[in-house]
LOZADREN-949289 format. One record per residue (C-alpha): residue number from 1; x, y, z; residue in three letters. Coordinates in steps of 0.2 Angstrom, whole numbers. Layout:
residues N
NODE	resi	x	y	z	resn
NODE	NUM	X	Y	Z	ALA;
...
***
This chain:
residues 457
NODE	resi	x	y	z	resn
NODE	1	-391	-49	-125	MET;
NODE	2	-391	-38	-111	ALA;
NODE	3	-410	-35	-108	ASN;
NODE	4	-415	-53	-108	GLN;
NODE	5	-402	-55	-92	LEU;
NODE	6	-411	-42	-85	VAL;
NODE	7	-428	-51	-89	ILE;
NODE	8	-422	-71	-85	TRP;
NODE	9	-414	-62	-69	SER;
NODE	10	-433	-56	-63	ILE;
NODE	11	-440	-72	-69	ILE;
NODE	12	-427	-82	-60	SER;
NODE	13	-429	-70	-43	ALA;
NODE	14	-450	-71	-44	LEU;
NODE	15	-450	-89	-47	SER;
NODE	16	-439	-92	-34	ALA;
NODE	17	-448	-81	-22	LEU;
NODE	18	-465	-88	-25	ILE;
NODE	19	-459	-105	-25	LEU;
NODE	20	-451	-103	-6	ASN;
NODE	21	-468	-93	-1	LEU;
NODE	22	-478	-109	-7	PHE;
NODE	23	-468	-119	3	VAL;
NODE	24	-469	-104	19	ARG;
NODE	25	-486	-101	19	LEU;
NODE	26	-497	-113	14	VAL;
NODE	27	-489	-129	15	LEU;
NODE	28	-484	-122	33	GLY;
NODE	29	-468	-128	35	ILE;
NODE	30	-456	-117	46	THR;
NODE	31	-436	-116	46	ARG;
NODE	32	-428	-122	60	ASN;
NODE	33	-413	-109	58	ASN;
NODE	34	-395	-114	63	LYS;
NODE	35	-388	-103	80	LYS;
NODE	36	-375	-93	69	ALA;
NODE	37	-372	-77	61	VAL;
NODE	38	-370	-78	39	ALA;
NODE	39	-360	-64	31	PHE;
NODE	40	-366	-64	12	PHE;
NODE	41	-351	-55	6	HIS;
NODE	42	-347	-64	-11	PRO;
NODE	43	-331	-59	-16	TYR;
NODE	44	-319	-63	0	THR;
NODE	45	-303	-59	-9	ASN;
NODE	46	-306	-40	-15	ASP;
NODE	47	-295	-36	-2	GLY;
NODE	48	-302	-16	1	GLY;
NODE	49	-308	-8	18	GLY;
NODE	50	-323	-20	15	GLY;
NODE	51	-315	-35	18	GLU;
NODE	52	-305	-27	31	ARG;
NODE	53	-325	-22	38	VAL;
NODE	54	-329	-41	34	LEU;
NODE	55	-317	-48	45	TRP;
NODE	56	-316	-37	59	CYS;
NODE	57	-336	-38	60	ALA;
NODE	58	-335	-58	60	VAL;
NODE	59	-322	-56	75	LYS;
NODE	60	-332	-41	84	GLY;
NODE	61	-347	-57	84	VAL;
NODE	62	-335	-71	91	GLN;
NODE	63	-330	-60	105	GLU;
NODE	64	-347	-54	109	GLU;
NODE	65	-358	-72	105	ARG;
NODE	66	-343	-85	106	PRO;
NODE	67	-358	-98	108	ASP;
NODE	68	-363	-95	89	LEU;
NODE	69	-357	-101	75	ASP;
NODE	70	-349	-91	58	CYS;
NODE	71	-353	-90	43	ALA;
NODE	72	-346	-84	29	ILE;
NODE	73	-356	-84	9	TYR;
NODE	74	-343	-84	-4	THR;
NODE	75	-344	-88	-22	GLY;
NODE	76	-323	-90	-22	ASP;
NODE	77	-322	-108	-23	HIS;
NODE	78	-303	-110	-17	ASP;
NODE	79	-312	-102	0	ALA;
NODE	80	-308	-113	15	SER;
NODE	81	-311	-110	34	PRO;
NODE	82	-293	-110	37	ASP;
NODE	83	-287	-102	22	SER;
NODE	84	-299	-87	26	LEU;
NODE	85	-294	-88	43	MET;
NODE	86	-277	-84	38	ALA;
NODE	87	-279	-72	24	ARG;
NODE	88	-289	-62	37	ALA;
NODE	89	-269	-61	48	VAL;
NODE	90	-259	-60	31	ASP;
NODE	91	-269	-46	23	ARG;
NODE	92	-278	-38	37	PHE;
NODE	93	-270	-40	53	GLY;
NODE	94	-286	-49	58	VAL;
NODE	95	-286	-64	72	LYS;
NODE	96	-300	-73	71	LEU;
NODE	97	-304	-84	85	ARG;
NODE	98	-309	-99	77	SER;
NODE	99	-312	-103	56	PRO;
NODE	100	-328	-98	48	PRO;
NODE	101	-339	-110	41	LYS;
NODE	102	-339	-108	20	VAL;
NODE	103	-355	-107	11	ILE;
NODE	104	-350	-109	-8	HIS;
NODE	105	-361	-100	-22	LEU;
NODE	106	-361	-103	-37	TYR;
NODE	107	-373	-88	-45	LYS;
NODE	108	-362	-78	-44	ARG;
NODE	109	-360	-71	-59	LYS;
NODE	110	-379	-62	-58	TRP;
NODE	111	-373	-50	-49	ILE;
NODE	112	-356	-45	-57	GLU;
NODE	113	-355	-29	-66	GLU;
NODE	114	-350	-39	-84	THR;
NODE	115	-367	-47	-83	THR;
NODE	116	-377	-32	-88	TYR;
NODE	117	-372	-20	-99	PRO;
NODE	118	-385	-12	-98	ARG;
NODE	119	-396	-7	-81	PHE;
NODE	120	-381	-13	-73	THR;
NODE	121	-389	-7	-56	MET;
NODE	122	-404	-14	-57	ILE;
NODE	123	-398	-29	-65	GLY;
NODE	124	-384	-33	-51	GLN;
NODE	125	-399	-31	-37	SER;
NODE	126	-412	-43	-45	LEU;
NODE	127	-396	-54	-47	GLY;
NODE	128	-393	-54	-28	SER;
NODE	129	-411	-60	-24	VAL;
NODE	130	-406	-75	-35	TYR;
NODE	131	-389	-76	-24	LEU;
NODE	132	-397	-75	-8	SER;
NODE	133	-409	-86	-13	ILE;
NODE	134	-398	-98	-17	GLU;
NODE	135	-385	-94	3	ALA;
NODE	136	-399	-97	13	LEU;
NODE	137	-407	-112	5	SER;
NODE	138	-391	-121	10	LYS;
NODE	139	-388	-112	27	TYR;
NODE	140	-398	-102	36	THR;
NODE	141	-393	-95	52	PRO;
NODE	142	-404	-85	66	LEU;
NODE	143	-394	-68	58	TYR;
NODE	144	-389	-62	43	TYR;
NODE	145	-376	-49	41	PHE;
NODE	146	-373	-40	26	ASP;
NODE	147	-358	-34	23	THR;
NODE	148	-358	-30	4	SER;
NODE	149	-371	-17	1	GLY;
NODE	150	-384	-29	-6	TYR;
NODE	151	-400	-24	1	ALA;
NODE	152	-411	-30	-12	PHE;
NODE	153	-409	-49	-2	THR;
NODE	154	-415	-40	14	TYR;
NODE	155	-432	-45	14	PRO;
NODE	156	-426	-64	4	ILE;
NODE	157	-418	-65	23	ALA;
NODE	158	-432	-59	32	ARG;
NODE	159	-445	-71	23	MET;
NODE	160	-431	-85	27	PHE;
NODE	161	-435	-79	47	GLY;
NODE	162	-419	-70	49	CYS;
NODE	163	-413	-56	59	LYS;
NODE	164	-405	-45	45	VAL;
NODE	165	-391	-35	52	ILE;
NODE	166	-381	-24	39	CYS;
NODE	167	-365	-13	37	TYR;
NODE	168	-368	0	23	THR;
NODE	169	-351	7	14	HIS;
NODE	170	-361	17	4	TYR;
NODE	171	-378	19	-5	PRO;
NODE	172	-380	9	-19	THR;
NODE	173	-390	26	-29	ILE;
NODE	174	-388	40	-19	SER;
NODE	175	-395	60	-21	LEU;
NODE	176	-379	66	-27	ASP;
NODE	177	-380	51	-40	MET;
NODE	178	-396	57	-47	LEU;
NODE	179	-392	75	-50	SER;
NODE	180	-378	72	-57	ARG;
NODE	181	-389	63	-73	VAL;
NODE	182	-401	78	-69	ARG;
NODE	183	-386	91	-74	ALA;
NODE	184	-380	79	-89	ARG;
NODE	185	-362	78	-79	SER;
NODE	186	-354	64	-87	SER;
NODE	187	-347	49	-74	MET;
NODE	188	-343	32	-72	TYR;
NODE	189	-357	30	-69	ASN;
NODE	190	-366	41	-80	ASN;
NODE	191	-359	40	-99	ASP;
NODE	192	-357	53	-112	THR;
NODE	193	-369	47	-121	LEU;
NODE	194	-381	49	-108	ILE;
NODE	195	-375	65	-104	ALA;
NODE	196	-377	72	-122	ARG;
NODE	197	-392	66	-124	SER;
NODE	198	-407	77	-114	ILE;
NODE	199	-419	62	-120	TRP;
NODE	200	-409	47	-112	LEU;
NODE	201	-403	59	-99	SER;
NODE	202	-425	59	-94	ARG;
NODE	203	-424	41	-94	CYS;
NODE	204	-410	39	-82	LYS;
NODE	205	-417	51	-70	VAL;
NODE	206	-437	41	-72	VAL;
NODE	207	-424	26	-70	TYR;
NODE	208	-414	30	-53	TYR;
NODE	209	-430	39	-47	LYS;
NODE	210	-438	21	-50	VAL;
NODE	211	-423	12	-42	PHE;
NODE	212	-422	26	-27	SER;
NODE	213	-441	20	-21	TRP;
NODE	214	-437	2	-22	LEU;
NODE	215	-419	5	-13	TYR;
NODE	216	-431	12	1	GLY;
NODE	217	-442	-2	3	LEU;
NODE	218	-428	-18	0	VAL;
NODE	219	-418	-5	13	GLY;
NODE	220	-431	-4	27	SER;
NODE	221	-431	-22	29	CYS;
NODE	222	-414	-22	39	ALA;
NODE	223	-416	-23	58	HIS;
NODE	224	-400	-13	63	LEU;
NODE	225	-392	-6	48	ALA;
NODE	226	-373	3	52	MET;
NODE	227	-366	15	42	VAL;
NODE	228	-348	19	38	ASN;
NODE	229	-347	39	38	SER;
NODE	230	-359	53	43	SER;
NODE	231	-359	56	24	TRP;
NODE	232	-370	39	22	THR;
NODE	233	-379	43	36	ALA;
NODE	234	-387	57	27	SER;
NODE	235	-391	47	13	HIS;
NODE	236	-394	29	21	ILE;
NODE	237	-408	38	34	GLU;
NODE	238	-418	47	17	LYS;
NODE	239	-418	34	7	LEU;
NODE	240	-422	21	19	TRP;
NODE	241	-432	30	32	GLY;
NODE	242	-428	22	48	ILE;
NODE	243	-419	32	58	PRO;
NODE	244	-421	26	74	ASP;
NODE	245	-411	9	66	ARG;
NODE	246	-395	17	59	ILE;
NODE	247	-380	18	68	LYS;
NODE	248	-363	27	63	ARG;
NODE	249	-348	15	64	VAL;
NODE	250	-332	19	57	TYR;
NODE	251	-323	9	50	PRO;
NODE	252	-309	-3	57	PRO;
NODE	253	-291	5	54	CYS;
NODE	254	-277	0	57	ASP;
NODE	255	-270	15	68	THR;
NODE	256	-262	6	80	SER;
NODE	257	-250	-4	71	GLY;
NODE	258	-245	13	57	LEU;
NODE	259	-244	23	73	GLN;
NODE	260	-229	12	77	GLU;
NODE	261	-220	18	62	LEU;
NODE	262	-208	34	64	PRO;
NODE	263	-213	50	59	LEU;
NODE	264	-195	54	49	GLU;
NODE	265	-194	48	34	ARG;
NODE	266	-179	46	20	SER;
NODE	267	-179	59	5	ARG;
NODE	268	-172	48	-7	LYS;
NODE	269	-183	44	-15	PRO;
NODE	270	-198	55	-10	LEU;
NODE	271	-211	44	-9	THR;
NODE	272	-229	48	-13	ILE;
NODE	273	-242	31	-11	ILE;
NODE	274	-260	29	-17	SER;
NODE	275	-269	15	-9	VAL;
NODE	276	-285	10	-17	ALA;
NODE	277	-291	-5	-29	GLN;
NODE	278	-289	-4	-48	PHE;
NODE	279	-308	-1	-50	ARG;
NODE	280	-313	18	-62	PRO;
NODE	281	-322	28	-46	GLU;
NODE	282	-302	27	-39	LYS;
NODE	283	-299	42	-50	GLY;
NODE	284	-279	34	-54	HIS;
NODE	285	-280	42	-70	VAL;
NODE	286	-281	59	-61	LEU;
NODE	287	-267	54	-49	GLN;
NODE	288	-255	51	-64	LEU;
NODE	289	-259	65	-74	GLU;
NODE	290	-256	78	-56	ALA;
NODE	291	-240	71	-51	PHE;
NODE	292	-236	72	-70	SER;
NODE	293	-240	90	-69	ALA;
NODE	294	-233	93	-51	ALA;
NODE	295	-217	86	-58	ILE;
NODE	296	-215	97	-73	LYS;
NODE	297	-217	111	-60	ARG;
NODE	298	-201	107	-49	LEU;
NODE	299	-187	118	-52	ASN;
NODE	300	-169	109	-58	ALA;
NODE	301	-163	104	-41	ASP;
NODE	302	-179	101	-31	GLU;
NODE	303	-179	82	-27	LEU;
NODE	304	-192	70	-40	ARG;
NODE	305	-203	62	-30	PRO;
NODE	306	-208	43	-33	LYS;
NODE	307	-228	40	-33	LEU;
NODE	308	-233	20	-29	LEU;
NODE	309	-250	16	-36	LEU;
NODE	310	-254	3	-23	VAL;
NODE	311	-270	-8	-24	GLY;
NODE	312	-279	-26	-26	SER;
NODE	313	-287	-30	-44	CYS;
NODE	314	-302	-42	-42	ARG;
NODE	315	-306	-48	-58	ASN;
NODE	316	-297	-48	-77	LYS;
NODE	317	-306	-32	-77	ALA;
NODE	318	-294	-24	-63	ASP;
NODE	319	-279	-30	-71	GLU;
NODE	320	-282	-23	-88	GLU;
NODE	321	-288	-7	-80	ARG;
NODE	322	-270	-7	-71	VAL;
NODE	323	-259	-11	-87	GLN;
NODE	324	-271	5	-95	ASN;
NODE	325	-263	13	-80	LEU;
NODE	326	-245	11	-85	LYS;
NODE	327	-248	17	-103	ASN;
NODE	328	-253	32	-97	ARG;
NODE	329	-239	33	-85	ALA;
NODE	330	-227	29	-100	THR;
NODE	331	-239	44	-112	GLU;
NODE	332	-236	56	-99	LEU;
NODE	333	-218	51	-97	GLU;
NODE	334	-217	49	-78	ILE;
NODE	335	-216	27	-82	ASP;
NODE	336	-198	30	-71	ASP;
NODE	337	-206	39	-57	ASP;
NODE	338	-222	28	-56	VAL;
NODE	339	-222	10	-46	GLU;
NODE	340	-236	-3	-46	PHE;
NODE	341	-239	-15	-31	HIS;
NODE	342	-257	-26	-37	VAL;
NODE	343	-261	-37	-20	ASN;
NODE	344	-249	-34	-9	VAL;
NODE	345	-249	-43	8	MET;
NODE	346	-251	-33	24	TYR;
NODE	347	-234	-32	29	ARG;
NODE	348	-228	-26	13	ASP;
NODE	349	-242	-12	12	LEU;
NODE	350	-236	-7	30	VAL;
NODE	351	-219	-4	25	ARG;
NODE	352	-222	5	8	LEU;
NODE	353	-232	15	19	LEU;
NODE	354	-218	19	32	GLY;
NODE	355	-209	27	20	GLY;
NODE	356	-220	38	12	ALA;
NODE	357	-222	58	16	VAL;
NODE	358	-237	58	7	ALA;
NODE	359	-255	49	4	GLY;
NODE	360	-265	53	-14	ILE;
NODE	361	-284	49	-12	HIS;
NODE	362	-293	56	-26	SER;
NODE	363	-312	46	-28	MET;
NODE	364	-328	58	-30	ILE;
NODE	365	-340	55	-14	ASP;
NODE	366	-329	41	-7	GLU;
NODE	367	-340	38	8	HIS;
NODE	368	-328	35	22	PHE;
NODE	369	-309	32	16	GLY;
NODE	370	-302	20	26	ILE;
NODE	371	-286	24	16	SER;
NODE	372	-284	41	20	VAL;
NODE	373	-284	36	38	VAL;
NODE	374	-272	23	37	GLU;
NODE	375	-259	40	26	TYR;
NODE	376	-261	48	42	MET;
NODE	377	-258	36	54	ALA;
NODE	378	-243	31	47	ALA;
NODE	379	-238	48	46	GLY;
NODE	380	-240	51	27	ALA;
NODE	381	-249	67	25	ILE;
NODE	382	-266	65	16	PRO;
NODE	383	-270	73	1	ILE;
NODE	384	-287	68	-1	ALA;
NODE	385	-304	72	-13	HIS;
NODE	386	-313	88	-5	ASP;
NODE	387	-333	78	-3	SER;
NODE	388	-341	66	9	ALA;
NODE	389	-332	55	18	GLY;
NODE	390	-313	63	19	PRO;
NODE	391	-321	82	17	LYS;
NODE	392	-334	78	33	MET;
NODE	393	-325	66	44	ASP;
NODE	394	-307	64	44	ILE;
NODE	395	-294	80	36	VAL;
NODE	396	-296	94	44	VAL;
NODE	397	-284	109	36	GLU;
NODE	398	-270	107	51	GLU;
NODE	399	-270	87	45	THR;
NODE	400	-270	89	26	GLY;
NODE	401	-274	93	10	PHE;
NODE	402	-290	94	1	LEU;
NODE	403	-293	96	-19	ALA;
NODE	404	-305	93	-32	VAL;
NODE	405	-297	95	-48	ASP;
NODE	406	-277	90	-59	LEU;
NODE	407	-272	108	-53	GLU;
NODE	408	-279	108	-34	GLN;
NODE	409	-270	91	-32	TYR;
NODE	410	-252	97	-41	SER;
NODE	411	-253	110	-30	ASP;
NODE	412	-253	100	-15	ALA;
NODE	413	-242	87	-21	ILE;
NODE	414	-230	101	-25	LEU;
NODE	415	-235	107	-5	ASN;
NODE	416	-228	94	-2	VAL;
NODE	417	-211	92	-9	VAL;
NODE	418	-206	110	-5	ARG;
NODE	419	-214	108	12	MET;
NODE	420	-198	111	27	GLU;
NODE	421	-194	93	36	GLU;
NODE	422	-200	101	53	THR;
NODE	423	-216	109	47	ASP;
NODE	424	-220	90	39	ARG;
NODE	425	-217	85	55	MET;
NODE	426	-230	95	63	LYS;
NODE	427	-242	91	49	MET;
NODE	428	-239	71	50	ALA;
NODE	429	-242	72	70	ALA;
NODE	430	-256	82	67	ALA;
NODE	431	-264	69	56	ALA;
NODE	432	-258	54	66	ARG;
NODE	433	-265	62	82	LYS;
NODE	434	-284	63	73	ARG;
NODE	435	-283	47	67	ALA;
NODE	436	-285	38	82	GLU;
NODE	437	-302	42	82	ARG;
NODE	438	-306	29	69	PHE;
NODE	439	-296	14	79	SER;
NODE	440	-299	-3	76	GLU;
NODE	441	-304	-5	94	GLN;
NODE	442	-313	10	91	GLN;
NODE	443	-322	0	79	PHE;
NODE	444	-325	-14	89	TYR;
NODE	445	-333	-4	107	GLU;
NODE	446	-344	6	93	ASP;
NODE	447	-349	-13	83	PHE;
NODE	448	-352	-22	96	ASN;
NODE	449	-362	-7	106	ALA;
NODE	450	-374	-6	88	ALA;
NODE	451	-377	-27	87	VAL;
NODE	452	-377	-31	105	ARG;
NODE	453	-398	-28	106	PRO;
NODE	454	-400	-38	93	ILE;
NODE	455	-389	-54	94	LEU;
NODE	456	-396	-55	113	HIS;
NODE	457	-412	-51	109	ARG;
***
């Protein structure tokens, strides 16, 4: 079934491409592209850092070119101009100048991972081609702006006569992923069956190499590629081969609003917060296990901390993941010490951050780490994974802790719990100061400087 879906996706995409080429090139018909910027963001309710970038990018374009219409390609059928404008304010505190146009997409299933139990990466990529044809056939703008990482749509947008701009949070495939398959490491993108087999691992290496070549080919079609971190920039430069068109623009973090929170925190209860979408790569199980290990090491007279898991659910699979995490907390006998806050409003997130003494993050090779910056701006000491964005751009020694395994995370949690208040305040103040470089205002300045040459061309 999975192979049939992939084959059908390829046939559908190629058929649509051939038909469009015939109309445009053979018959000589050209399109009158609308004076607009259209943002390709099929999931406008994912609630993560990518959605914050979307709304800040829309606002940035509206301020830079108020004469251009802004449109959103979305597969959320309940989305409307007013509801999306309200969502930007309610969830992220971003006030748009005017409601965006909404272009509803009805073929989103072709980019859903559940559609491709096998060959998920290539299946979703080819599915995005099919979805972009639907989008661009309904509404063809002057500027096509991808904020979701669907690089295979860029040649299609070029074919429709658009200037292509993208904001890439992370490469669809990275050199790290390839090295892990070679090393036969079992992870969320490399299941145990493949990792244990030399033959299957070799086949997957070939698959990854071919995909890397295709990814570089389509990515090079972008007129401007903004990336969110030093780690992402290094991978995209190697894969796409367009260093002169790549600009590093740190994502917008609500540092100004969060910096107004007092650094003083109540220690009853002593709260540690985790802010991340409920997705497998975010490493929530590690957080629960490290938290449990830390609690077991506490002395009888020491304060028992509380862990808040805060995040959004995109679909039923995410909801099931939350239930599995609750079950794991029960198995670890920490269910009374763990709270789950799902799909919270922005004001509630601020309130929760304002009460936390520390924030925990555990994703390996997190492309940037907006939540880590939010911890720092809010005055919560970060405990982040010692890789990629948090390591290369965000956390330094005097501003927080970096960890890679259960023991190191457990040690970091205990360090925060046992830290003298004066030392905690000093570290929290240093972290808050460093977070200023990732402010929303800084994003607008860097974003507008990057897009200006394209939008005014």
